[in-house]
Steps between C-alpha positions, in 0.01 A plus 500: 500500500181602314247704689161334550228620268284740709180405315565129548583564867178695553294223333668231718426708810137546396458126433655410834243723675206328334307263721159508672378800297574333167340169603200682648448700184546201273266277699232769468469400133376152589235301307237700692648822367540356149132397497386839624711694250396268216133546585550876516656502156245266349201690642616861466785506250773747588282718722655368827863550399513817709470295817861378458627861506284593800571181695879531498555784750221359721657156507844643570364709789313216669769234454774737613307558823462127554869439433603781736275355776680166466849655499437728799292275728655165397145361511247402237182702461293275725784501756484881513120492534521245778763700693356849464128486411178346640450127436164578336684687220744211459224239467297725272801541272548120490131445424519746209824365354533123536184382312584716198859368498378136514267567208790656313721194565227269373438709191870512412548122544189431290622737226844339491349154467259608228773669298734197537221279364445743211866496400544126562155329452635165620542653847167515691424848645429356851821298487701807404343702782589227754853483366556878521360508854716212624811635323462848651440363849798262492730768352393757762542258791830337397685802360643770732400861454800616291448250211126572509560874481745452210256272317218752543721770354571292190132412459439873467647464152185310392316830512712630212309262271208741504715787377577303186143416395399846371780490244285247313188707556617846385242729663429858394763707683290817522200314643725336758647835603159665523350230720811492717508867593131589475284304750175348374230486768168317476250479784344162437529176696713307250760774458519569875533130573801479267645820644471368857643168380802673340565714809446199726739276313771768479469647849439156651473465880699175508799693363490729803559203732755333275708815440521581871599144602753463216679816604539345847634177343747700283623704796541188716690332219742789463582555865298449817610837637450698174442868567227695329664783307447715192698261277283201598182701437638630167584144381154383602337783305698412188383140531137598549506758218631244248272222619189715469613633163529140372143429617353808325692447174387138480134570575508787248621264230243232583215751467666631184516150348147387587352845441647507151443140392196363687294819531534593132393149401188522714620249759381686807445214744788292639353198683833331590861605514581260217234676292711813504803310368301289255322800354835655416615203297307551175520879531857564610672171416656207683772717653255716691300195600795313650653807665170598660430146625849429633488833682198378699698200628813704571316770693300235690822331614613839623175620657362190678789472750464873569126463562532194723799653675299813573231290677768318698659823617159649593395204721843417640547855627147513634540185710868546585631199308854467370500637146714557197600340171856493634397240762483122456152347506557343841605840639175668388232225472210744542634730229548218249175335610307813402689504171388140431137571597492815287624310195262212574195726530604678184530170313141413596377779275620291205229242584207744527269648238662841541706582187848640530399831350207537741723426799774729370264794448330431837837510675596825323169666596528377860845659515354818357236510775736415788801704389367839621479370858853352489646811335350704786670263749835528323469879492431517870795279589733693271406828668516361854823630655464253789542219246719659230713740706666752268408298189135613476349598166610808311272718288525290181441168678186639662382655173533172308347301788198726546443520126512119473253474790263757346510344153446148630222610742311702238522226236393229749216720628368572150518129413300406813248774419438365151492135619258566785300778344 
């Protein structure tokens, strides 16, 4: 008998451990993120590339805390708040989070419809948006959790499209390296708005809720009496590390593409998501145009169920309803009802005068303003031994969490100062 290849065995083991962290990281690069990164590249060239390097350890730290909360408590984030904290904090958290998530859903649906119309002009943008909304709702309701989780994993592959685009662009390698490792800071409203938007769309509050709840779903799917041990925590950390790495690599390449192509051609304003793709066509060719545009649809199909699911978990846990994507719709009517309402409210944005890019950037900035509060909540829970037992934060988790809180708070504070001053 031939011995199994150790490298192949290690890769298989790693892939089998991938789950909520990978999907969470991939869904972070949704059309909202794509719009924000494209605007950053178009407005400021390569000068925001450094944010990808800085964001990675902060994202890993925050999402690892959220995942650990779900594994240890077997509750979602709102469930933990409801059980161990004042109701005022719970309702304040909901008030901060849910409106921004609904705006994000609407912006993503609108962007998907607009891009579908751009690629296939015979398809009306509104009609495409309605189709995507209905398709996602029916698929989420009718399919059990395991096929949904598997489909979301495969949709993560759509993000790889953005890693291909720069091969047609051929940026200056030394300039890319310099802007990646040497931060560029500007203290004006436009730059700070983009900085808060980037931080808000990468360290997004909805991901905190989703990650925590998905770890509970994963644990319940494996074994109802699963014990929390070092191996389980180690596997979770591998999953989170790779998922967040995928996010940062993709958003780095989007800024690289638009910062090289659009900025150098003087195209500094992106009014719609399709503008970003269309502007690439004459400058970088049909390949870049199609890859960029199809990526918007692929990431939207991945992100919208995550966004709507996050709202469902938040409200179901708050009001004590049956919850979970592993349940049939008649077993959790409140959970799926919120999912339907979230998608419906999001679809309404397609029939307003608010452009997709405006809604996308608004959602990203709202996340940037609300994230410091929610990071503080996650930090407190993760350090609360009454909740976490022996699985409270270590030094590095606290360092990453407090640094993320400080960076988000300072950026948001400076933006408010310039906007109100």
